[in-house]
N, C-alpha and C positions, 0 to 999 in steps of 0.2 A: 695497489695501496692507498691510491687518488682517484676515486673515482668523482667527486664533486668540489665546492670549494668551500670558502666559511667567513667569518665576521672579523673583525675587532675592536677588544676592549680598553686597549690601549695601556699593557702588562710592559712597557718598556721596564723599567726597574729589572723587575724580575726576568727579564731575557738578557739586561747586563751584567747580570748576575752569573747565569748561565753560562754567556758561550762570551764572556770578556775574558772567561781564563785562558784562550786559545791563543795561539803563537802569533807574536805583535811584531808584523815586518816594521822598519822603516819607509816614514815618505821619500819620494822622490827614486832616484837610481839604485834601487835595490836586486837582491837577485833574489826571483823569488826560489829559484832549488832548496831557499832556507823554509818554506812553506812544504816541502812537498810531504809525501806518508814516509816513515822510517821507512828502511830496504825491504821489499817485497820478496818472501820466497818464489814468489811464482815466475815459471821460469815459461810465462806464453803461450803453452802448448796447444795447439791449437782442438779445439772441438768439429765434428763432422758437421761441411758444410762452412765452417770461419775460409773467408779469403788469406792467403797466403802473404804475409805481411813486406812491405815495402819491396817487393818484385824491381828488379834490375837498377837500381838508385845505386848511388855512388860509392865504395867501400870508405872511402871518405870518412869521419861525423860531418853531420853537418854545425854549417855556424848556429844555427838557432832552429830553433821548434817549437810551431804554435800548434796547439790543442785547439783547434775549432767549434765550437756550439750554439744552439742555441733555441729558444722556445721549447722549452721545458715544459712550460704551462704547468708546475705541478709536481711531475712525476720523482719524487723524490727517488723510488725505490717500484721496482715490482711487484706486485700483490703476491707473486708463487704460487695464484689458484693453481695452473698448469704448467705445461713446459711445454716447446720452450718459450721463454718472453726474453727479450731486450730489453736493454739500460738500466736507470739505476747510477747513484750516486758511489754506492762501494764498488763497484765496477769501473764506474769511469776512475778510478782513484786509483784503481790496482794497472789501470792500466798508464796512466801513467805516472806512475813510478816504476812502470816495466821501460818506460821510456827514459826514464835519470839513472836502471840500473843500466842503461846501454851507454851509458857516461853521458847522452848528447843534453845541451843546457834547452831547456823545456819553460815553458810559460803557457795560462791559456786564455783565451779573449773567449766572449760569447757576447751573442747579437742584442741579448735579452729578451723580453718573455716567461720569467724566470717562473712568477705565477700565474693560477689560473686566470681563465681574463674572466670568470664569473664562480658563485659559488654558494653553498651555504652558511656557512659558519661561516663569519667575515675572520674573526678572531683566529683560528685555527692557521687561518691564509697566512696569517702577516706570521703567524707564529713560525710556517713553515718555510715564509721568503726568507726572513733571519738565519731559520738553520741550513737554506738553500747555498747563503752567501756564503755564512762560517765552514763551507762545506769546500763552498769554489777558489775561498782561499786555503783553505790550508793544501789545497792540489797545487798553489803554485797560480791561479787568475790573478791578473790585474786589473781588465778590462770588464764590462759588461754595460751592452747599450739599453736603453728602457725604449719599451715598445704598446701597445694594445692592452696586453697584459697589466703593468706594471702602474697606467693610467687609472684605468677602470679601479681598479683595488687600492689606487688614490695615490699617489707619486709619495705626499708630504708624509702619511702614516707608512710605507714603508720605508723611505727614509729613516722614519723614527724607530722602528727595528734593527737597524745595522751603521747605518751609512753616521747616524747624529749620535751616537753611542762613542765614538771613537775614528780620527780618520787613519782611514789603512784598508788596503786593499779587500778585494776588488773594485775599485773607482767605477761610480754610475758615468758614462758617455752620452750627452743627448745636447751636443753645441747650441740648436737653434731654438730652443725650450726657453720660453719665459713665463713669468710670472701672469698672472690677474687677478685686479681687483677691479668687476661689476667692469666697468671700459678699460679701464687703465694696465696698460702693460708694462710688466717692469722689469730691470737685465736681469740673466740668470742668475748673475755674482748677488745680485739684489735677492730674489727669490729666494733663492739656497742657499745663506747661511750655513757655512761646516764650523763643525766643531773646533777645525784647528786653522787652517792656512788657507785653502782653497773651499771655495763650494762645495756642497754636496750634490752638483750637478757638471759635469766641467765637460770641456769640448777637447783636450788631447790628452797621452800620460805617454810619457815615454822613459818606460821600462830596456833597464843592462837584461840582458838575454847573453848570457857567456861574455864574449869581448865584445857585442857589438850593442846600439843605442836603437831602440824601433820606434817609430814615429805613432800612435793608434788614436786616429776620433773618431766619434761617434757624432750623427746628428739623423733628425727622426727625418722620412721622406714623405711626399705627399699625400699617396695613397694611405700612409698607415694615420699620418694628420687628420686628414680626413675622417677617417672612422673613429679616431677621440674625440676630436669636436663635436661629433655627429651623434654622439653616443652620449648614455645616462653618466657617463662614468664619473667620479668622484672625485672630482678635479678641476681646481683654478688655473687654471692654465691656457696660454700658447702658445705661437708658433715664431722664428722668425724663418723668412726664407733660405731654404739650404743651401742657396750658393753665397746668402752670407757669412753664415756659419762657415763652409769650408772655405770660401777667402781667404777667412783670418787664419785656419787651420794653416791653410798652405804658409800663409805670412812667416805666423807662430812657428812652425818647424823652420824655414830658411833660417831665422832668424840664430837658431842656436849654434853655441859657436861648438858643439860635436853634431854635424848632423846626419839624422836618422840613416840608418844602413838601408833603410829600405820603410815605406808606411805602412799601413793597415788602416780601412776605415767599417768601422761598423754599422751598415748601413739599415735602417728600420724600415725600409720598401720594399718592393717587389724586386726583380730579376730583371724586367723592363725597364723601369726605374735606376736598378744600380747599373746598367747596359749604359745609357743615356750619361750617368754622372760617369761613367767608367771613360765614356768619350770625350766630358769636358776636361777632368780632374784627372790626365793621365800620372799624375803623382800619387796614385795611390794605384801600384801594383794589385795589391790584393780588396777586395770587397765583401765580408761577410756580408749578405743580404738576410731576406725571411725566404722561408719557407712556403710553397701553398700546399706541400705535399707530406704525411710521413715522412717517405722512402725518399731518401734525396740523390739525387743523381749519382754515378760513381763517381765522374769527370766532373771538373767548375768547367764554364763557359771561359773564352778564350776574345779579346779582345786586340784586333792588331793594331798596336795606333802607326802612323806614316810613317815615323823614324823608324819603324819597325819592334819599338816595346810591346811588350802585351800588359795585358791589368785582368791575372786571372777571377772568374767571380763566383764567390760558391755558397752555396747552403746547406744545412747540415739536417734537415727534418726538422722534427715533430718530438717530443718529449723523452729527448735522452738516448733514443731507444740507436742511433751513434753519433758518431765526432769526426769529425776531419783533422788529418794531419798534414802540415804545413812546413816542410823543410826549405830552409835555404842553403846550398850550397856554393862557394864563392867558385867563379871561375876562375882561370887562371889569366886571363885578359882583360879583367874586370870585370864588377858584375854580379848578379846571381841568376845559379840557377832553381828555381824553385820546383819541387817536385809536393807531388798529393796523395794520398789517399784516405776514401773516408771505410769508416773504421767500423763493423756492428758489434757493440755490448753485448758479445753472448753469453752464456755460462763459460766460457772460459775464463774470465775474469772475476770469477768470485772468487773471493779472499780462503787460501786454500787452509787445511787447518782446522783441528776442533773450534767449538764456539767462544771458546776463552779465548785459545788464539789467536785469531782471525781479528776480535776484538782490541790481541794489545798493539799484531802486528797493522791492525786501517785505521783510523783514527774515526772517520765517514761512522763508520760503523758505532762507534762508541755516538758520535753525533745523534745518528737514529734511533739510537735506545732515549738518547736527552727527548728528543719530541714525543717518541709514543708515549713518555717518561709523563713531560706532561700534559699531551691532550691527556693522560689517563686521571691528571693530579686537577688539573681541570675542566675535567670532567665538560668540556666539548662535545658528548653523547646527549646531554642535555640540551642543549642549543638548538639540536636540528629542530626545526620549526614542523608544528602536526596541520599538513593540507587535507581537506578533504578527498578523500576514495573516492575515484567515479562512479563508484556502484555506489558508493553513498548519498555523491549529486541526486544519480535518480532518482530515490527516493526517500525524498526529508523526510516524507511522515517516520516511516521503518526505522533511519539511520542506519541499515544495518552497519555493526564493527565488527573486531576482528575475535574470531573464539579459538582457533587452535583447532591444529589436525585432530587433538581426540575428540573433539563434538563432532567429527563426522565418519567416529568408525562404526559405531552402530547401524545408520542406515550406508557406509559402504565398505561394507570390511574388505572384502576383495583389493579393493584400491586402496586402502588401506593399508595391506598385507605389502600390495608391492612397492607403495611409499615408502614404508619402515624399513625394509631391506635392499632401499635405494641410499644413494651419497648424500641428496639433497637429504633427508631426517639425521645424516652428523655431521651438517654444512656448518653449523657456531664452533663445534667441538676443531676445525680446524686452525681458525683461529686463536680460541683459546691452550690448543696443545700441539701443534705445527708449525707453526711461523715462528719464525727466527729472529729474523733481521730486515726489523727488530722484533719480538716478540710483544704483546698483548694489545692485538691489532682489536680484539674483541673490544674495546673502549672508542677507538677510533671508526667515526662514525661514516666515514668513505669507506669502510671494509664493509661494516656488521649488513650495512645494507641492502649488501646484495648473501648475506647469508642467516639474516631473519624473514620474520612477516611481519610485513606490513612498516618498519621504521621511516619516518616521517611522514605518515600519517595519522590521523586521531586514529585513537585506541591501538595504533599497532606497537610494533615494540620501542621498548622505552631503554631498558634496560633488565638486564642477569636476574635482579632482585623483585623489581615489579611485574615484572613480563615472561615469567619463562615457558611458559606455555606458548611462547612466539621466538623463541629457536630459535633454526635453523631455516630452511627452507622449507617451508611448507605446501597444505594441501590453496590455504588462500594467499602464497604469493603466486597461483597464477592466475586461481579465480577470484582471486575479489574476497571484501568480507562476506560472512557468512550468516552472519547469526540468527538476520529474518530469513533466509530457507532453512537452517535448523525450526525454528520455532515453528514455521510455518511449510516442510517439505512440500506440500503438492501444490500450491499458486505459483500462478505460471510465473507470473511477473517476479517473482525473485528468483525460479528457475532460470527464468531467463540472464538473470543478473549474473548468473555464475558463470557465463560463460562471457565476458567480457570483451573476448576478442572478437567475437563472431558478430559481421556490420549486417549478418542476411541469417535469416533461420533455418536456410537450405545451407550453411556453412557446416563442411565436413572437414575432417584430414581424411585425405586415401584410406581402402584401409589398409591392416599390417602388411602382406604380401605385398602391392602395390609400392607402399615406401621401400621396401625391404630390397624387392626389384632395383626399385629408383637408384638407391644406396650403394649402387653395385655399381651403377654408372658413371662415366665422366660430367662432367657438367656441360660441356658441347650434347651430350646422346642424352641427359636427362630434356633438354631444351628439347627434341625430338617427339619425349611419349607425350601422346594426347591425355590430359586431365581436364574435368570439368570444372568451368568457374569457379564454381562452388569449393572448388577442390583447391584452385589457384588461390584464393583470398585466402581460407581456412591456412595452407602452408605457406601465406607470406605475413597471416596476420601473429599466426605462435610461433613462426622464428624471431620476428620485430619485436615479441611480448618477451622473450628465451634471449633477447642478443641486449636488453638491458643492462644482466650482469655477461651474458657470455658474448662479448663483444673479442675483439679483435684483440685487442691488450688484455683483459683477462684471458682468455680461449684462444687460438687464435687457429685451431683446431677444429672449431663447432660446425656441425652443419646438422641443422634438428630432422635430417632422412636416416644418419646413422645415430644420430642421440636415441632419437623419442622410440622406437623399439625397445631399450634399457628401464625404459619408463612407461610404457604403454599402458593406460587402465578405462578400458573400454567400461560405461559403466550396466554393472550388475551388482543384486539385490539379491 
């Protein structure tokens, strides 16, 4: 669903009306289970390849369970273009409901980077952030960190979408963030005043989980501070040294009349930085930090302290494809036995039943419907910028424009018929008729960009009414705008422009027989097949072009060598 990012116009009143009717939890020592989705009928039946859950864990129920996540980067839901795909807030909610149905006391915490780092239509990005925060609240999340994505999108603008409306979890924790006006730094509590008794950016949260109180702190590490201050982030932000915030957090935790059972640190920094923090601050036996890869490690990194105690450093990957489950079991001798499992959010966690029944059972699906409907009503599609296509830029005199695939038919009848029989020629129908959770994705530029011709470029797709000839994935999706070539088919310049992937006139894809042979081989075997430099360049360039849409998220099975024979269209007139 999420391929690019977006822009904000400040529609805070509309957002408040739309999401303000959710579950309101009291501030302070609340029980997040009150925010759980209704009892799920999902039994957690595994799909093929799903790992068994909680193997070897004690049979006694845990005293507290934390669902750990982070770096969602705006991925609310899998696009559904292919299977299998991981992640999505719907599945996460189902999984959290499954844990609660076991009778376990559960809360959620997130390291941050909830919105995309960059984007196209910022207003849509901020609306997406409001929906994501509401979804986490519905699941019983209590705290979320602040990463580069939050600061790049504009921390004040994001806070206006959620925290400024009402004081409610999940609370944003970034204890060493400061306000900045020119060269003047201002304390966090003054820079981010909230609508209630606490600032919108906090240092600590002390939620109740079952019968326990858990201490949760959040800070931004040096590497992320550097990324933020060196970027063109929309921010008036400074930072205090992390050690000052951590020292303050430790003091505040010790002051509590009921000491937390254990403490968790939401650390916006690398695993290496987290290791240094763990050694200096053993008061935080659980540190959730940033990932450097989509796929998180199966097990936490353990740091053993001189007294024999341990700190677990955890990260959960990107785009919400995985969550971590940390359970605390009480030892008879005192202290806690922590168990951890990485859980992929596969189709196993889709909400069962009909579309209507699923929406009744899972409030996140209703939130996603709200998101999609507002994308349509606010017409974010019209806000997609119109850049100059590289083909157009190479011929500023003629300014080649998009014409639609029908314009190619008279000269390229055989190629046209191959296209017409392919799934590319029906790509827009997938958004119109098959997208369900949520529907209406043809109005979302993040989806439509890969189901139309030229969205985001001048003369490209704008909407179904004004540019119906540019629906679906057409000839010009790969060959670029072709009006100049249509007007003058014999012109060698215009002809060359129709192969924008070609860096040398000699570049050609291998013959079909070679491609089919390569497709039958393993990657290791393929590397041993001799190919000309021109063939290698062409394969790499065309594959990279296709992967603008057939990427690892939207088409995990993509392989040019197996896909190309399905749409091969040699030039025949």
